[in-house]
C-alpha positions as CSV (number, residue, x, y, z in Angstrom):
1,M,210.5,135.4,311.8
2,A,207.0,136.9,312.1
3,A,207.9,138.4,315.5
4,D,211.2,139.7,314.1
5,G,209.3,141.2,311.2
6,G,206.9,142.9,313.5
7,V,209.7,144.4,315.5
8,Q,211.3,145.7,312.3
9,A,208.1,147.3,311.2
10,V,207.7,149.1,314.5
11,R,211.3,150.3,314.4
12,R,210.8,151.6,310.8
13,A,207.5,153.3,311.8
14,I,209.3,155.0,314.7
15,G,212.2,155.9,312.5
16,M,209.9,157.5,309.9
17,L,208.3,159.7,312.5
18,D,211.7,160.5,313.9
19,C,212.6,162.0,310.5
20,F,210.5,165.0,311.5
21,G,212.5,165.6,314.7
22,G,214.9,168.0,313.1
23,G,212.4,170.9,312.7
24,D,211.2,170.0,309.1
25,I,207.5,170.9,308.7
26,S,207.0,168.6,305.8
27,L,209.1,166.0,303.9
28,S,208.7,164.4,300.5
29,L,208.6,160.7,299.9
30,S,212.1,160.9,298.5
31,D,213.2,162.7,301.6
32,L,211.8,160.0,303.8
33,S,213.3,157.2,301.6
34,R,216.7,158.8,301.6
35,R,216.8,159.5,305.3
36,M,215.7,156.0,306.2
37,E,217.8,154.4,303.6
38,L,214.8,152.4,302.3
39,P,213.6,151.7,298.8
40,T,211.0,154.3,297.7
41,S,208.3,151.6,297.5
42,T,208.9,150.5,301.1
43,A,208.9,154.0,302.3
44,H,205.7,154.7,300.5
45,R,203.9,151.6,302.1
46,L,205.1,152.7,305.5
47,A,204.0,156.3,305.0
48,R,200.6,155.2,303.7
49,T,200.1,153.0,306.8
50,L,201.1,155.8,309.2
51,T,198.8,158.2,307.3
52,G,195.9,155.8,307.6
53,A,196.5,155.7,311.4
54,G,196.6,159.5,311.6
55,F,200.3,159.7,312.6
56,L,201.2,161.4,309.3
57,E,199.1,163.4,306.9
58,Q,199.7,164.1,303.2
59,E,199.4,167.6,301.8
60,A,196.9,167.5,298.9
61,R,198.7,170.0,296.7
62,T,202.3,168.9,297.1
63,G,202.0,165.3,298.2
64,R,204.5,166.0,301.0
65,Y,204.1,164.4,304.4
66,R,203.8,166.1,307.8
67,L,203.0,164.9,311.3
68,G,199.3,164.1,311.7
69,P,196.6,164.6,314.3
70,S,197.3,161.4,316.2
71,I,200.8,162.7,317.1
72,I,199.3,166.0,318.1
73,E,196.8,164.3,320.3
74,L,199.4,162.2,322.1
75,G,201.7,165.2,322.5
76,Q,199.0,167.2,324.1
77,L,198.0,164.4,326.4
78,S,201.7,163.9,327.5
79,F,202.1,167.7,327.9
80,H,199.2,168.0,330.2
81,R,199.6,164.8,332.1
82,R,203.2,165.8,332.9
83,G,201.8,169.0,334.3
84,L,203.8,171.1,331.8
85,H,200.9,173.5,331.2
86,R,201.4,174.7,334.8
87,I,205.0,175.7,334.6
88,T,204.9,178.6,332.1
89,P,204.6,181.3,334.9
90,E,207.7,179.9,336.7
91,L,209.8,179.8,333.6
92,A,208.6,183.3,332.5
93,E,209.5,184.7,335.9
94,L,213.0,183.2,335.9
95,A,213.5,184.6,332.4
96,R,212.3,188.0,333.6
97,V,214.5,188.1,336.7
98,T,217.7,186.9,334.8
99,S,217.0,188.6,331.5
100,A,218.1,185.3,329.9
101,T,216.6,182.5,327.8
102,V,215.1,179.7,330.0
103,D,214.5,176.1,328.9
104,L,213.2,172.9,330.4
105,A,214.3,169.5,328.9
106,V,214.2,165.8,329.3
107,R,216.5,163.1,328.0
108,N,215.6,161.1,324.9
109,D,218.4,158.7,323.9
110,R,221.4,160.9,323.0
111,Y,219.6,164.2,323.1
112,A,218.1,166.7,325.5
113,V,214.6,167.4,324.2
114,I,213.3,170.8,325.2
115,L,209.7,170.7,326.4
116,S,209.2,174.3,327.1
117,G,211.2,177.5,326.8
118,G,212.5,180.3,324.8
119,S,215.0,178.5,322.6
120,L,212.3,176.9,320.5
121,D,211.4,178.4,317.1
122,P,207.6,178.9,317.5
123,D,207.0,178.5,313.8
124,S,209.1,175.4,313.0
125,G,209.9,173.8,316.3
126,A,213.6,174.0,315.4
127,G,215.8,173.7,318.4
128,L,213.8,170.9,320.0
129,R,216.8,168.6,320.3
130,R,220.2,169.3,321.7
131,P,223.2,166.9,322.0
132,L,223.8,165.7,325.5
133,H,227.6,166.0,325.5
134,S,227.8,169.7,324.4
135,T,225.0,171.3,326.4
136,A,224.5,172.2,330.1
137,L,221.1,170.6,329.8
138,G,222.6,167.3,328.6
139,K,225.3,167.3,331.3
140,V,222.7,167.6,334.0
141,L,220.6,164.8,332.5
142,L,223.7,162.6,332.4
143,A,225.1,163.6,335.8
144,W,222.0,162.8,337.8
145,A,220.8,159.9,335.6
146,P,219.0,157.0,337.5
147,E,221.9,154.7,336.6
148,R,224.8,155.2,339.0
149,K,227.3,155.1,336.2
150,V,226.0,156.1,332.8
151,D,227.5,154.3,329.8
152,L,229.0,157.2,327.9
153,E,230.3,155.0,325.2
154,A,226.7,154.3,324.2
155,L,226.5,157.9,323.1
156,G,228.8,157.1,320.2
157,P,231.3,159.6,318.8
158,L,231.0,163.0,320.4
159,P,231.1,165.6,317.5
160,A,232.8,168.9,318.0
161,L,230.4,171.8,317.6
162,T,233.1,174.4,318.6
163,D,236.7,174.2,319.6
164,R,235.5,174.0,323.2
165,T,233.3,170.9,322.8
166,I,234.2,167.9,324.9
167,V,234.8,165.1,322.4
168,D,236.5,162.5,324.6
169,H,234.4,160.1,326.7
170,V,237.0,160.1,329.6
171,E,237.0,163.9,329.7
172,L,233.2,163.9,329.6
173,R,233.1,161.5,332.6
174,A,235.4,163.9,334.6
175,E,233.2,166.8,333.6
176,L,230.1,165.0,334.9
177,D,231.9,164.4,338.2
178,R,232.5,168.1,338.5
179,V,228.9,168.9,337.7
180,R,227.7,166.6,340.4
181,E,230.1,168.2,342.9
182,A,229.1,171.7,342.0
183,G,225.4,171.0,341.8
184,Y,225.1,172.6,338.3
185,A,226.4,172.3,334.8
186,L,228.1,175.0,332.7
187,N,228.3,175.2,328.9
188,D,230.8,177.8,328.1
189,G,230.8,178.1,324.3
190,E,230.7,174.3,323.7
191,S,227.6,174.4,321.5
192,Y,227.8,177.9,320.0
193,D,230.6,180.5,320.3
194,G,229.7,183.5,322.5
195,V,226.9,181.6,324.4
196,R,227.1,180.6,328.0
197,T,224.5,178.4,329.8
198,I,224.1,177.1,333.3
199,A,221.7,174.2,334.1
200,V,220.4,172.6,337.2
201,P,218.4,169.4,337.8
202,V,214.8,168.9,338.9
203,L,215.3,165.9,341.1
204,D,212.9,163.3,342.6
205,R,213.1,161.9,346.1
206,L,215.8,159.4,345.0
207,S,217.9,162.2,343.7
208,H,217.3,161.1,340.1
209,V,216.9,163.8,337.5
210,R,213.5,164.1,336.0
211,Y,214.1,167.4,334.1
212,A,216.9,169.8,333.4
213,L,216.4,173.5,333.7
214,A,218.8,175.9,331.8
215,V,219.4,179.6,331.8
216,R,221.3,180.9,328.7
217,S,222.9,184.2,328.0
218,T,226.3,185.7,326.9
219,P,229.6,185.6,328.8
220,Q,229.3,189.4,329.2
221,V,225.9,189.1,331.0
222,M,226.6,185.7,332.7
223,S,230.1,186.7,333.8
224,D,232.2,184.5,336.1
225,A,231.4,186.7,339.0
226,R,227.6,186.4,338.4
227,I,227.4,182.6,337.7
228,G,226.5,181.9,341.3
229,W,223.7,184.5,341.2
230,F,222.2,182.8,338.1
231,V,222.6,179.3,339.7
232,T,220.8,180.5,342.9
233,H,217.8,181.7,340.9
234,A,217.7,178.6,338.7
235,R,217.8,176.3,341.7
236,A,214.9,178.2,343.3
237,C,212.9,177.8,340.1
238,A,213.8,174.1,339.9
239,R,212.6,173.5,343.4
240,A,209.2,175.1,342.5
241,L,209.1,172.9,339.4
242,E,209.5,169.8,341.6
243,V,206.2,170.7,343.3
244,L,204.4,171.4,340.0
245,L,205.7,168.4,338.0
246,L,206.1,165.6,340.5
247,P,203.4,163.7,342.5
248,P,203.8,164.3,346.2
249,G,205.1,160.8,346.9
250,E,207.9,161.3,344.4
251,R,209.1,164.7,345.6
252,R,212.2,165.4,347.7
253,P,211.6,166.4,351.3
254,R,211.6,170.1,351.8
255,T,214.5,169.9,354.2
256,A,216.7,167.6,352.0
257,D,219.9,168.7,350.4
258,R,218.8,168.6,346.8
259,F,222.3,167.8,345.5
260,S,223.1,164.9,347.8
261,V,223.8,161.6,346.0
């Protein structure tokens, strides 16, 4: 029972921190209690513990909570140890050449989490998470996942964001097969009307995806005739990112076909 209680406490702590993942700068105690479906007294004890450890901090004037310095420290450590501070020039050059928005993401559960790029709101951090099933980033992260056959049912229901969103698991499986065959993913208005995105994988030597790189524009700019041009530039950038982000022993050989499986 004690062990089970410890696991529950950890899950609740992670869940409370996760409440801030939607772009909210601060949340009240009642917000946290409601989102976690916990009694206010339980949410208060948990928030107080996380505040004491520096993972949350409480605003003196309003009493609202926001992410604390311990989270910032861990985030910065992860950012630099992944080598993400080195990739800004590459992403900026791809954005310049294509006149498009460029993002780099990793998978976290059912989401593609953007680590760097132009889609993020610099003030709030909104846009950090994107659903896997309705984004080019997500399709890439699923199509080249380390598991040979991803359990798509584990994603749960696939909500429709537009009338083009894939909402059937069987259809999504077929789409991932097409992505692997083509070597890139396309999101043609599946997240937002009037937005078209292509994404390519940043692969390791086992042909497993480590990151997904996306280029986003409009169908007028990223026309059918020009998709190949955008893919070519994205792939060149992804290849450079392999060198910047992966240790030498984990990189694909320079002569390898990067989309072999």
